[in-house]
Structure formats: C-alpha cells, structure tokens
VEXFIKE-225053 format. One record per residue: residue in one letter; residue number from 1; x, y, z of N, C-alpha, C, O in turn. Coordinates in steps of 0.02 Angstrom, whole numbers, plus 50000, padded with zeros to 5 digits. Example, Ala and Ser with C-alpha at 12.3 -4.5 7.8 and 13.67 -1.06 7.14 Angstrom:
("A"; 1; (50660; 49716; 50390); (50615; 49775; 50390); (50660; 49835; 50390); (50712; 49834; 50423));
("S"; 2; (50642; 49888; 50354); (50684; 49947; 50357); (50645; 50002; 50394); (50670; 50057; 50402));
This chain:
("M"; 1; (52798; 52200; 57545); (52806; 52246; 57488); (52741; 52285; 57477); (52689; 52255; 57463));
("K"; 2; (52745; 52350; 57484); (52688; 52395; 57473); (52694; 52425; 57403); (52746; 52451; 57385));
("V"; 3; (52640; 52420; 57365); (52643; 52439; 57294); (52584; 52484; 57276); (52528; 52474; 57301));
("A"; 4; (52597; 52534; 57234); (52545; 52574; 57203); (52555; 52572; 57128); (52612; 52573; 57104));
("V"; 5; (52500; 52569; 57091); (52504; 52564; 57018); (52455; 52614; 56988); (52395; 52612; 57002));
("L"; 6; (52480; 52659; 56946); (52437; 52709; 56914); (52466; 52729; 56846); (52526; 52727; 56835));
("Q"; 7; (52421; 52749; 56801); (52445; 52781; 56740); (52474; 52849; 56758); (52453; 52880; 56807));
("S"; 8; (52523; 52871; 56720); (52551; 52937; 56732); (52499; 52990; 56714); (52456; 52980; 56671));
("S"; 9; (52503; 53047; 56748); (52457; 53102; 56736); (52496; 53167; 56730); (52553; 53172; 56752));
("Y"; 10; (52464; 53217; 56700); (52497; 53281; 56690); (52493; 53323; 56753); (52439; 53347; 56772));
("L"; 11; (52550; 53332; 56786); (52554; 53371; 56847); (52496; 53357; 56894); (52458; 53403; 56911));
("P"; 12; (52487; 53295; 56915); (52427; 53274; 56952); (52420; 53307; 57020); (52466; 53340; 57045));
("W"; 13; (52361; 53297; 57050); (52348; 53326; 57115); (52386; 53289; 57170); (52419; 53239; 57156));
("K"; 14; (52383; 53314; 57231); (52424; 53289; 57285); (52409; 53216; 57303); (52453; 53182; 57329));
("G"; 15; (52348; 53193; 57291); (52331; 53123; 57308); (52374; 53073; 57272); (52387; 53019; 57299));
("Y"; 16; (52395; 53089; 57212); (52439; 53044; 57174); (52505; 53033; 57211); (52529; 52977; 57215));
("F"; 17; (52533; 53087; 57238); (52597; 53083; 57273); (52589; 53052; 57342); (52638; 53026; 57370));
("D"; 18; (52529; 53054; 57369); (52515; 53020; 57431); (52524; 52944; 57422); (52554; 52911; 57464));
("L"; 19; (52499; 52918; 57366); (52508; 52847; 57351); (52581; 52830; 57340); (52604; 52778; 57363));
("M"; 20; (52617; 52873; 57305); (52688; 52861; 57293); (52726; 52858; 57359); (52771; 52818; 57368));
("H"; 21; (52708; 52903; 57405); (52742; 52906; 57470); (52733; 52842; 57510); (52779; 52820; 57544));
("D"; 22; (52673; 52813; 57508); (52659; 52754; 57548); (52688; 52690; 57520); (52696; 52641; 57556));
("A"; 23; (52705; 52690; 57457); (52728; 52629; 57424); (52803; 52618; 57431); (52842; 52665; 57436));
("D"; 24; (52822; 52555; 57431); (52893; 52536; 57424); (52912; 52538; 57350); (52967; 52558; 57332));
("T"; 25; (52864; 52517; 57308); (52873; 52519; 57236); (52813; 52552; 57204); (52756; 52534; 57218));
("F"; 26; (52826; 52600; 57160); (52773; 52633; 57123); (52781; 52614; 57050); (52836; 52620; 57021));
("I"; 27; (52726; 52591; 57019); (52730; 52567; 56950); (52687; 52610; 56905); (52627; 52618; 56915));
("F"; 28; (52720; 52639; 56854); (52683; 52675; 56802); (52648; 52623; 56757); (52680; 52578; 56731));
("Y"; 29; (52584; 52632; 56749); (52543; 52583; 56712); (52526; 52611; 56642); (52468; 52615; 56623));
("D"; 30; (52579; 52630; 56606); (52569; 52667; 56544); (52566; 52623; 56481); (52561; 52649; 56426));
("D"; 31; (52567; 52558; 56489); (52558; 52515; 56430); (52485; 52491; 56426); (52471; 52437; 56401));
("T"; 32; (52440; 52532; 56451); (52368; 52517; 56451); (52331; 52573; 56412); (52361; 52623; 56393));
("Q"; 33; (52267; 52564; 56402); (52226; 52608; 56360); (52228; 52681; 56384); (52217; 52695; 56442));
("F"; 34; (52241; 52725; 56338); (52238; 52797; 56351); (52166; 52820; 56356); (52124; 52800; 56316));
("T"; 35; (52151; 52862; 56406); (52084; 52888; 56414); (52086; 52963; 56399); (52118; 53002; 56436));
("K"; 36; (52051; 52984; 56347); (52051; 53054; 56326); (52007; 53096; 56372); (51961; 53071; 56404));
("N"; 37; (52022; 53160; 56375); (51986; 53208; 56418); (51986; 53185; 56490); (51935; 53188; 56525));
("D"; 38; (52043; 53162; 56512); (52052; 53137; 56580); (52112; 53174; 56609); (52138; 53221; 56579));
("W"; 39; (52136; 53151; 56667); (52193; 53183; 56699); (52259; 53166; 56665); (52311; 53193; 56683));
("R"; 40; (52258; 53120; 56617); (52320; 53100; 56584); (52354; 53158; 56549); (52415; 53163; 56550));
("N"; 41; (52315; 53201; 56517); (52345; 53255; 56478); (52321; 53325; 56498); (52329; 53373; 56460));
("R"; 42; (52290; 53331; 56557); (52268; 53397; 56578); (52262; 53401; 56653); (52256; 53350; 56688));
("N"; 43; (52264; 53462; 56679); (52252; 53474; 56749); (52233; 53547; 56760); (52234; 53587; 56713));
("K"; 44; (52215; 53564; 56822); (52190; 53631; 56837); (52238; 53670; 56881); (52272; 53642; 56923));
("I"; 45; (52239; 53736; 56870); (52273; 53782; 56916); (52222; 53834; 56938); (52168; 53840; 56909));
("K"; 46; (52240; 53873; 56989); (52196; 53927; 57014); (52211; 53992; 56977); (52268; 54007; 56960));
("T"; 47; (52158; 54031; 56965); (52164; 54098; 56938); (52115; 54143; 56975); (52072; 54118; 57011));
("P"; 48; (52120; 54210; 56967); (52072; 54254; 57000); (52000; 54243; 56976); (51953; 54260; 57011));
("K"; 49; (51992; 54213; 56916); (51926; 54202; 56888); (51901; 54130; 56898); (51850; 54110; 56871));
("G"; 50; (51939; 54091; 56938); (51919; 54021; 56948); (51970; 53974; 56920); (52024; 53995; 56899));
("P"; 51; (51955; 53909; 56919); (52003; 53859; 56893); (52014; 53866; 56818); (51968; 53883; 56781));
("L"; 52; (52076; 53853; 56797); (52095; 53855; 56727); (52124; 53788; 56707); (52170; 53763; 56739));
("W"; 53; (52097; 53758; 56655); (52124; 53694; 56630); (52186; 53706; 56588); (52186; 53749; 56544));
("L"; 54; (52238; 53669; 56602); (52298; 53666; 56560); (52297; 53599; 56526); (52304; 53547; 56558));
("S"; 55; (52289; 53599; 56460); (52283; 53536; 56422); (52341; 53528; 56373); (52359; 53575; 56338));
("V"; 56; (52370; 53469; 56372); (52422; 53452; 56324); (52388; 53424; 56262); (52350; 53375; 56267));
("P"; 57; (52400; 53453; 56202); (52365; 53430; 56142); (52391; 53361; 56120); (52451; 53353; 56109));
("V"; 58; (52346; 53313; 56113); (52367; 53245; 56097); (52327; 53215; 56039); (52334; 53155; 56024));
("G"; 59; (52286; 53255; 56005); (52247; 53228; 55950); (52184; 53191; 55974); (52170; 53188; 56034));
("D"; 60; (52148; 53164; 55926); (52083; 53134; 55941); (52082; 53057; 55942); (52030; 53028; 55958));
("D"; 61; (52136; 53026; 55925); (52137; 52953; 55921); (52133; 52922; 55991); (52178; 52933; 56032));
("I"; 62; (52080; 52884; 56003); (52073; 52853; 56069); (52099; 52781; 56069); (52100; 52748; 56121));
("H"; 63; (52119; 52755; 56011); (52141; 52686; 56006); (52217; 52683; 56013); (52253; 52662; 55968));
("R"; 64; (52240; 52704; 56071); (52312; 52705; 56086); (52324; 52685; 56158); (52282; 52696; 56202));
("R"; 65; (52382; 52655; 56169); (52404; 52646; 56238); (52430; 52713; 56262); (52449; 52757; 56223));
("M"; 66; (52433; 52721; 56327); (52457; 52783; 56356); (52528; 52798; 56333); (52544; 52856; 56318));
("D"; 67; (52571; 52748; 56330); (52641; 52761; 56310); (52650; 52771; 56235); (52706; 52782; 56212));
("E"; 68; (52596; 52768; 56197); (52599; 52780; 56125); (52574; 52850; 56107); (52575; 52868; 56048));
("V"; 69; (52551; 52888; 56155); (52520; 52952; 56141); (52574; 53005; 56126); (52614; 53023; 56168));
("E"; 70; (52572; 53029; 56064); (52618; 53081; 56043); (52586; 53150; 56052); (52525; 53157; 56044));
("I"; 71; (52625; 53199; 56069); (52601; 53267; 56079); (52599; 53302; 56012); (52648; 53302; 55974));
("A"; 72; (52541; 53333; 55996); (52528; 53357; 55929); (52572; 53415; 55907); (52593; 53418; 55849));
("E"; 73; (52587; 53461; 55951); (52629; 53519; 55934); (52662; 53545; 55997); (52651; 53518; 56051));
("W"; 74; (52701; 53599; 55991); (52740; 53622; 56048); (52717; 53689; 56076); (52741; 53709; 56130));
("K"; 75; (52672; 53725; 56043); (52653; 53791; 56065); (52618; 53791; 56133); (52617; 53842; 56168));
("W"; 76; (52590; 53733; 56151); (52557; 53728; 56216); (52605; 53742; 56273); (52585; 53767; 56326));
("Q"; 77; (52670; 53727; 56264); (52719; 53737; 56317); (52724; 53810; 56336); (52726; 53828; 56395));
("Q"; 78; (52727; 53853; 56285); (52730; 53925; 56298); (52666; 53948; 56333); (52669; 53990; 56379));
("K"; 79; (52609; 53922; 56312); (52545; 53942; 56342); (52542; 53921; 56415); (52520; 53960; 56457));
("H"; 80; (52563; 53859; 56431); (52560; 53835; 56500); (52609; 53874; 56544); (52593; 53892; 56601));
("W"; 81; (52668; 53887; 56518); (52717; 53925; 56555); (52690; 53995; 56571); (52696; 54020; 56628));
("R"; 82; (52660; 54027; 56522); (52633; 54094; 56531); (52575; 54094; 56582); (52570; 54139; 56623));
("S"; 83; (52533; 54043; 56579); (52477; 54039; 56626); (52501; 54029; 56698); (52475; 54061; 56743));
("I"; 84; (52549; 53986; 56707); (52576; 53974; 56774); (52611; 54037; 56800); (52602; 54056; 56858));
("Q"; 85; (52651; 54068; 56757); (52687; 54128; 56777); (52639; 54184; 56795); (52650; 54218; 56846));
("Q"; 86; (52588; 54195; 56755); (52542; 54250; 56767); (52501; 54240; 56831); (52488; 54288; 56868));
("N"; 87; (52482; 54179; 56845); (52437; 54166; 56902); (52473; 54149; 56967); (52441; 54149; 57020));
("Y"; 88; (52538; 54134; 56964); (52574; 54116; 57025); (52636; 54158; 57039); (52674; 54143; 57084));
("S"; 89; (52646; 54209; 57001); (52706; 54250; 57011); (52710; 54280; 57081); (52764; 54294; 57106));
("K"; 90; (52652; 54289; 57112); (52650; 54316; 57180); (52644; 54262; 57234); (52638; 54278; 57293));
("A"; 91; (52644; 54199; 57214); (52642; 54145; 57263); (52706; 54145; 57303); (52759; 54161; 57276));
("P"; 92; (52703; 54126; 57367); (52762; 54130; 57411); (52824; 54093; 57385); (52880; 54114; 57398));
("Y"; 93; (52814; 54039; 57349); (52872; 53998; 57330); (52880; 53993; 57254); (52911; 53946; 57229));
("F"; 94; (52852; 54041; 57217); (52860; 54040; 57144); (52934; 54043; 57124); (52955; 54006; 57080));
("K"; 95; (52971; 54086; 57156); (53042; 54094; 57139); (53082; 54030; 57152); (53129; 54015; 57116));
("K"; 96; (53062; 53993; 57203); (53097; 53931; 57220); (53093; 53880; 57163); (53141; 53844; 57150));
("Y"; 97; (53036; 53877; 57129); (53026; 53827; 57077); (53027; 53856; 57007); (53017; 53819; 56958));
("R"; 98; (53040; 53920; 57000); (53037; 53952; 56935); (53086; 53920; 56885); (53066; 53906; 56829));
("D"; 99; (53148; 53910; 56906); (53197; 53882; 56859); (53178; 53813; 56835); (53188; 53796; 56776));
("W"; 100; (53149; 53773; 56879); (53128; 53705; 56859); (53070; 53710; 56810); (53070; 53674; 56759));
("L"; 101; (53022; 53752; 56823); (52966; 53761; 56777); (52990; 53787; 56710); (52965; 53765; 56657));
("Y"; 102; (53037; 53833; 56712); (53065; 53859; 56649); (53099; 53804; 56610); (53092; 53801; 56549));
("Y"; 103; (53135; 53761; 56644); (53168; 53705; 56611); (53117; 53659; 56578); (53129; 53636; 56522));
("I"; 104; (53062; 53645; 56611); (53010; 53601; 56583); (52979; 53631; 56521); (52972; 53597; 56470));
("Y"; 105; (52960; 53694; 56526); (52919; 53724; 56473); (52959; 53762; 56419); (52936; 53768; 56363));
("K"; 106; (53018; 53786; 56436); (53055; 53828; 56389); (53119; 53795; 56362); (53140; 53809; 56306));
("D"; 107; (53149; 53751; 56401); (53212; 53721; 56381); (53205; 53653; 56348); (53254; 53623; 56327));
("N"; 108; (53144; 53628; 56344); (53131; 53562; 56315); (53074; 53565; 56266); (53032; 53609; 56268));
("V"; 109; (53074; 53517; 56220); (53017; 53506; 56176); (52994; 53434; 56185); (53030; 53388; 56169));
("W"; 110; (52934; 53425; 56213); (52908; 53359; 56229); (52867; 53332; 56171); (52824; 53367; 56143));
("T"; 111; (52880; 53270; 56153); (52843; 53240; 56097); (52802; 53180; 56118); (52760; 53157; 56079));
("N"; 112; (52812; 53155; 56178); (52776; 53096; 56202); (52746; 53112; 56270); (52781; 53134; 56316));
("L"; 113; (52681; 53100; 56278); (52646; 53118; 56340); (52672; 53079; 56400); (52682; 53108; 56453));
("S"; 114; (52682; 53015; 56391); (52705; 52974; 56446); (52774; 52997; 56471); (52786; 52999; 56531));
("H"; 115; (52818; 53014; 56425); (52885; 53038; 56444); (52880; 53102; 56484); (52913; 53110; 56535));
("L"; 116; (52838; 53148; 56461); (52828; 53211; 56496); (52801; 53199; 56566); (52828; 53225; 56615));
("N"; 117; (52748; 53160; 56571); (52717; 53147; 56636); (52764; 53113; 56685); (52770; 53134; 56742));
("Q"; 118; (52796; 53061; 56662); (52839; 53023; 56707); (52898; 53064; 56730); (52917; 53062; 56789));
("Y"; 119; (52928; 53102; 56685); (52986; 53143; 56705); (52966; 53194; 56758); (52999; 53199; 56810));
("T"; 120; (52912; 53232; 56745); (52893; 53284; 56793); (52871; 53254; 56859); (52886; 53282; 56912));
("M"; 121; (52836; 53198; 56857); (52811; 53168; 56919); (52868; 53141; 56962); (52867; 53149; 57023));
("V"; 122; (52916; 53108; 56931); (52972; 53082; 56969); (53014; 53139; 56999); (53036; 53134; 57056));
("Q"; 123; (53023; 53192; 56961); (53060; 53250; 56986); (53025; 53280; 57047); (53057; 53293; 57098));
("I"; 124; (52960; 53290; 57041); (52922; 53319; 57097); (52925; 53274; 57158); (52936; 53297; 57214));
("A"; 125; (52914; 53209; 57147); (52912; 53162; 57203); (52979; 53159; 57239); (52981; 53163; 57301));
("K"; 126; (53032; 53151; 57203); (53098; 53139; 57234); (53135; 53202; 57253); (53165; 53206; 57306));
("E"; 127; (53133; 53252; 57208); (53172; 53313; 57220); (53136; 53363; 57265); (53169; 53396; 57306));
("F"; 128; (53071; 53369; 57259); (53035; 53421; 57295); (52996; 53396; 57356); (52987; 53433; 57405));
("L"; 129; (52974; 53333; 57353); (52936; 53306; 57409); (52975; 53256; 57451); (52952; 53234; 57503));
("G"; 130; (53034; 53237; 57428); (53077; 53192; 57467); (53050; 53122; 57472); (53065; 53087; 57521));
("I"; 131; (53012; 53100; 57423); (52984; 53032; 57425); (53037; 52981; 57403); (53067; 52988; 57350));
("K"; 132; (53049; 52932; 57445); (53097; 52880; 57430); (53059; 52818; 57409); (53033; 52781; 57451));
("V"; 133; (53054; 52806; 57345); (53016; 52750; 57319); (53050; 52722; 57257); (53079; 52760; 57218));
("R"; 134; (53046; 52658; 57248); (53072; 52627; 57187); (53020; 52638; 57132); (52961; 52624; 57141));
("I"; 135; (53043; 52663; 57075); (52999; 52675; 57018); (53008; 52620; 56966); (53064; 52603; 56948));
("A"; 136; (52953; 52593; 56943); (52955; 52541; 56892); (52902; 52554; 56839); (52861; 52600; 56847));
("S"; 137; (52902; 52515; 56787); (52853; 52521; 56734); (52821; 52453; 56721); (52855; 52402; 56720));
("S"; 138; (52756; 52453; 56710); (52722; 52389; 56696); (52747; 52358; 56631); (52742; 52297; 56623));
("G"; 139; (52773; 52399; 56586); (52801; 52373; 56524); (52862; 52330; 56533); (52883; 52295; 56487));
("D"; 140; (52891; 52332; 56593); (52951; 52291; 56607); (52932; 52219; 56623); (52976; 52176; 56630));
("Y"; 141; (52867; 52205; 56630); (52845; 52138; 56649); (52802; 52108; 56593); (52765; 52143; 56560));
("E"; 142; (52809; 52044; 56584); (52770; 52008; 56534); (52702; 51991; 56565); (52697; 51948; 56609));
("L"; 143; (52651; 52025; 56541); (52584; 52016; 56569); (52536; 51991; 56514); (52542; 52011; 56456));
("H"; 144; (52489; 51948; 56534); (52445; 51916; 56484); (52371; 51929; 56496); (52331; 51920; 56450));
("G"; 145; (52352; 51948; 56555); (52281; 51956; 56571); (52253; 52022; 56545); (52286; 52059; 56510));
("H"; 146; (52190; 52035; 56564); (52156; 52096; 56545); (52125; 52128; 56607); (52102; 52093; 56652));
("K"; 147; (52125; 52195; 56608); (52093; 52234; 56660); (52115; 52211; 56730); (52175; 52211; 56744));
("E"; 148; (52068; 52191; 56774); (52085; 52175; 56842); (52131; 52114; 56846); (52176; 52110; 56889));
("E"; 149; (52121; 52066; 56802); (52163; 52007; 56800); (52235; 52026; 56785); (52282; 51997; 56813));
("R"; 150; (52244; 52073; 56740); (52311; 52096; 56721); (52346; 52132; 56779); (52405; 52122; 56792));
("L"; 151; (52307; 52174; 56814); (52334; 52210; 56871); (52355; 52162; 56926); (52409; 52169; 56955));
("L"; 152; (52314; 52112; 56940); (52330; 52063; 56991); (52392; 52024; 56972); (52434; 52009; 57014));
("E"; 153; (52398; 52007; 56909); (52457; 51971; 56885); (52520; 52013; 56896); (52572; 51987; 56917));
("L"; 154; (52515; 52078; 56882); (52572; 52123; 56892); (52592; 52126; 56966); (52651; 52122; 56983));
("L"; 155; (52543; 52134; 57009); (52557; 52139; 57081); (52590; 52076; 57108); (52635; 52079; 57149));
("L"; 156; (52567; 52019; 57085); (52597; 51956; 57107); (52668; 51949; 57082); (52711; 51923; 57118));
("K"; 157; (52682; 51973; 57022); (52750; 51967; 56995); (52800; 52011; 57032); (52859; 51994; 57035));
("V"; 158; (52777; 52067; 57060); (52824; 52111; 57096); (52826; 52093; 57170); (52863; 52126; 57208));
("G"; 159; (52788; 52043; 57192); (52789; 52022; 57262); (52749; 52066; 57308); (52767; 52074; 57366));
("C"; 160; (52696; 52096; 57282); (52656; 52142; 57322); (52618; 52105; 57378); (52590; 52051; 57368));
("K"; 161; (52619; 52135; 57437); (52579; 52111; 57494); (52524; 52161; 57513); (52472; 52142; 57540));
("T"; 162; (52537; 52225; 57499); (52487; 52277; 57513); (52482; 52323; 57452); (52532; 52351; 57429));
("Y"; 163; (52421; 52329; 57426); (52410; 52370; 57367); (52373; 52434; 57386); (52318; 52431; 57413));
("Y"; 164; (52405; 52491; 57374); (52375; 52556; 57390); (52341; 52585; 57328); (52370; 52586; 57274));
("C"; 165; (52280; 52609; 57337); (52245; 52640; 57280); (52197; 52694; 57306); (52183; 52697; 57366));
("G"; 166; (52173; 52735; 57260); (52129; 52790; 57278); (52059; 52766; 57294); (52041; 52709; 57278));
("P"; 167; (52018; 52808; 57326); (51950; 52789; 57346); (51905; 52772; 57287); (51858; 52732; 57295));
("A"; 168; (51917; 52800; 57229); (51876; 52786; 57170); (51880; 52713; 57149); (51835; 52687; 57116));
("S"; 169; (51934; 52680; 57169); (51944; 52609; 57151); (51891; 52564; 57183); (51880; 52508; 57160));
("K"; 170; (51859; 52588; 57236); (51807; 52548; 57269); (51750; 52533; 57221); (51713; 52484; 57231));
("N"; 171; (51741; 52575; 57170); (51685; 52567; 57124); (51693; 52509; 57076); (51644; 52486; 57047));
("Y"; 172; (51755; 52485; 57067); (51765; 52432; 57018); (51813; 52377; 57039); (51817; 52325; 57007));
("L"; 173; (51849; 52387; 57093); (51899; 52337; 57113); (51869; 52285; 57160); (51836; 52302; 57209));
("D"; 174; (51880; 52222; 57144); (51857; 52166; 57185); (51911; 52151; 57236); (51954; 52108; 57225));
("S"; 175; (51909; 52185; 57293); (51962; 52179; 57343); (51966; 52108; 57372); (52019; 52086; 57393));
("E"; 176; (51909; 52073; 57373); (51909; 52004; 57399); (51951; 51958; 57355); (51985; 51913; 57380));
("R"; 177; (51948; 51970; 57292); (51988; 51929; 57245); (52063; 51940; 57258); (52102; 51893; 57253));
("F"; 178; (52082; 52002; 57273); (52152; 52017; 57287); (52172; 51985; 57354); (52228; 51959; 57361));
("K"; 179; (52127; 51988; 57403); (52141; 51959; 57468); (52152; 51884; 57463); (52195; 51856; 57497));
("E"; 180; (52113; 51852; 57421); (52120; 51779; 57410); (52189; 51763; 57381); (52214; 51708; 57390));
("A"; 181; (52217; 51811; 57344); (52284; 51801; 57315); (52340; 51822; 57362); (52399; 51820; 57344));
("G"; 182; (52321; 51842; 57424); (52371; 51860; 57474); (52390; 51933; 57474); (52443; 51952; 57500));
("I"; 183; (52348; 51976; 57444); (52363; 52047; 57439); (52308; 52087; 57475); (52250; 52083; 57458));
("D"; 184; (52329; 52126; 57525); (52282; 52171; 57558); (52274; 52235; 57517); (52323; 52261; 57490));
("V"; 185; (52213; 52259; 57511); (52198; 52320; 57473); (52183; 52376; 57522); (52140; 52369; 57566));
("V"; 186; (52218; 52433; 57515); (52208; 52491; 57557); (52184; 52549; 57514); (52218; 52570; 57468));
("F"; 187; (52124; 52574; 57528); (52096; 52631; 57493); (52114; 52694; 57532); (52095; 52701; 57590));
("K"; 188; (52150; 52739; 57501); (52176; 52797; 57536); (52122; 52847; 57554); (52074; 52857; 57517));
("D"; 189; (52130; 52878; 57613); (52088; 52933; 57634); (52114; 52997; 57601); (52173; 53014; 57610));
("T"; 190; (52072; 53032; 57564); (52095; 53092; 57529); (52062; 53155; 57555); (52053; 53203; 57518));
("N"; 191; (52044; 53154; 57618); (52014; 53213; 57649); (52069; 53259; 57676); (52079; 53265; 57736));
("Y"; 192; (52106; 53290; 57630); (52166; 53328; 57648); (52149; 53395; 57679); (52097; 53424; 57666));
("P"; 193; (52195; 53421; 57722); (52183; 53487; 57752); (52191; 53543; 57700); (52223; 53534; 57649));
("T"; 194; (52160; 53599; 57716); (52166; 53658; 57672); (52232; 53693; 57684); (52266; 53682; 57735));
("Y"; 195; (52250; 53736; 57638); (52309; 53779; 57645); (52292; 53845; 57610); (52241; 53849; 57575));
("K"; 196; (52331; 53896; 57620); (52317; 53961; 57591); (52337; 53962; 57518); (52396; 53959; 57501));
("Q"; 197; (52287; 53967; 57474); (52300; 53972; 57403); (52304; 54046; 57383); (52283; 54090; 57421));
("V"; 198; (52330; 54059; 57325); (52337; 54128; 57302); (52269; 54161; 57294); (52260; 54221; 57307));
("Y"; 199; (52220; 54121; 57271); (52153; 54148; 57260); (52101; 54105; 57296); (52107; 54044; 57299));
("E"; 200; (52051; 54138; 57322); (51995; 54103; 57354); (51938; 54095; 57304); (51937; 54131; 57254));
("P"; 201; (51891; 54048; 57315); (51888; 54001; 57372); (51936; 53943; 57363); (51963; 53932; 57308));
("F"; 202; (51946; 53905; 57416); (51993; 53849; 57413); (51967; 53794; 57367); (51908; 53776; 57368));
("D"; 203; (52012; 53769; 57326); (51996; 53714; 57280); (52045; 53657; 57294); (52105; 53665; 57282));
("P"; 204; (52022; 53601; 57321); (52068; 53546; 57338); (52090; 53504; 57277); (52137; 53466; 57282));
("F"; 205; (52056; 53513; 57221); (52068; 53468; 57164); (52107; 53502; 57108); (52088; 53499; 57050));
("V"; 206; (52162; 53534; 57126); (52204; 53567; 57077); (52271; 53531; 57074); (52286; 53487; 57114));
("S"; 207; (52312; 53550; 57025); (52377; 53519; 57015); (52423; 53527; 57075); (52416; 53574; 57115));
("I"; 208; (52469; 53480; 57082); (52520; 53483; 57134); (52560; 53547; 57130); (52588; 53569; 57180));
("I"; 209; (52562; 53578; 57071); (52598; 53641; 57062); (52571; 53694; 57110); (52609; 53733; 57138));
("D"; 210; (52505; 53695; 57120); (52475; 53744; 57165); (52501; 53735; 57236); (52520; 53784; 57268));
("L"; 211; (52503; 53674; 57260); (52527; 53660; 57328); (52600; 53679; 57335); (52619; 53709; 57385));
("L"; 212; (52641; 53661; 57287); (52713; 53676; 57291); (52725; 53751; 57292); (52764; 53776; 57333));
("L"; 213; (52693; 53788; 57247); (52706; 53859; 57242); (52677; 53898; 57301); (52701; 53953; 57317));
("C"; 214; (52627; 53869; 57334); (52596; 53904; 57391); (52627; 53884; 57458); (52628; 53925; 57504));
("T"; 215; (52653; 53823; 57465); (52677; 53801; 57530); (52751; 53780; 57531); (52780; 53772; 57585));
("G"; 216; (52782; 53772; 57473); (52853; 53756; 57470); (52872; 53694; 57509); (52843; 53641; 57499));
("P"; 217; (52921; 53700; 57554); (52945; 53642; 57592); (52894; 53612; 57640); (52903; 53557; 57665));
("E"; 218; (52839; 53648; 57652); (52786; 53622; 57695); (52737; 53577; 57657); (52692; 53549; 57687));
("A"; 219; (52746; 53570; 57592); (52699; 53531; 57551); (52688; 53460; 57576); (52631; 53437; 57577));
("P"; 220; (52741; 53423; 57597); (52729; 53355; 57621); (52679; 53351; 57679); (52643; 53302; 57686));
("Y"; 221; (52678; 53403; 57722); (52630; 53402; 57778); (52558; 53398; 57752); (52517; 53362; 57780));
("Y"; 222; (52544; 53434; 57700); (52475; 53438; 57674); (52456; 53377; 57631); (52399; 53370; 57610));
("I"; 223; (52505; 53332; 57620); (52491; 53271; 57583); (52486; 53211; 57630); (52436; 53175; 57629));
("W"; 224; (52537; 53201; 57672); (52535; 53145; 57718); (52554; 53164; 57790); (52534; 53128; 57837));
("G"; 225; (52590; 53217; 57800); (52614; 53235; 57867); (52559; 53248; 57917); (52568; 53236; 57977));
("W"; 226; (52502; 53273; 57894); (52447; 53289; 57939); (52418; 53228; 57974); (52384; 53235; 58025));
("R"; 227; (52430; 53169; 57948); (52404; 53108; 57979); (52445; 53086; 58040); (52421; 53047; 58081));
("Q"; 228; (52505; 53111; 58045); (52551; 53087; 58097); (52539; 53122; 58164); (52573; 53107; 58213));
C-alpha cells in the first residue's frame, strides 16, 4: 500500500498531484493545525508583470484546524475569476477549462476552505489528470498521537508500506523511525521539466492552473510522464 498524506491546498502546484499519482491512497490531513499565509489558502499565477498571488480570505485566527477554517466573504471569487480570465484568456487551453473555472468561481459560493480545496483538487486529479487513487480523510480515523507520532499512527492504520512525501519533509521527518515500523519513506524528486508559459520567464512554482491552461492533455507528462 502506497500512501501520501497532505493538508489540502488552494489550487496547488504540480508537485502535489505528483504525490497523488504515485499513491494507492491519498489522505487529506485537514483535521490538523491551519497554517496562515501558506499554500492552504493562496497560490500564484503568471501575469505580464510577474507572479500574482490569489488569496482566499480566511480571517486572522490561527487557532483553528484546517477543516474549521471558514471563508470570510465571497467577493474574492469574482476577483480570482477575473484575474485568471484576464491573464490566461490567450492560453492554448483556456477554452477547454473555462466552463469548469466558471462553475467554481461564479456558480458556487464557498464558505469552508477545506471543502473548496478538496473539491477542486479531486476534480483536477481525477477529471483532468486521470489520476486513479483512493481518496480518504484523516478525520475518518481515530488518532491519539501528536505531530510525527500521529502521522505514523495514521499510516499504520491504513496499512501503509510506502509513504510518499515532498523533499521538504527531509527537514523534519525521522525516516528511520518509520522504517522501524515497516514503512519505507520516499522523498519525491521535484525537478520538473519546463513548458511554454503564457509569459516569460518560466516560473516552476505556480498553481496547477497554469500547467493545465498552457498544456492541456499533455499536463501529466510534465508532472510524472517525463520520468518514464
């Protein structure tokens, strides 16, 4: 059983979907501490003047779990839709995804950050990238530990044998402890190939939206296909 565990993020970059692709089970870790001014409620897109942050307003309270974060108001949806439309209307595949983006930003009113993130991420993974993975939530399991101990408890409960995580995890994860519990830890290589963006110079750390609108059905190649 190959497993990846991450908090949901707002239209995250391609590396997030790389982990989802490699896993048999992907677990949203949204019953843990919310981190403000992080990727949970914001991400970047390209513009002629450089990167532009799209932020979902969530208030200033940092004493919340991720799944408890309520969205402060709805006007941000119009702003994000307008920013994406203005900066990607000439992207090769904007028309392909326009109706979906319109549905997200114009046909819905989102009140919970976790619901917004999980819905959009699952849609992108399964409908647009063809990722076949079982989706679960850490809230479905009774967990008692804290931090790394809690994560290890979760992985053992789902029968994990290989745990996939990003390279930043090397800074805090005790992989030997996981190995002693019978779980191999794999830190993903995120040195992804470039692709033609609407505006130069190339920025690898932008939202998955950029990759989809610029490469369309070829997007999986730039996430995992290039390794094959």
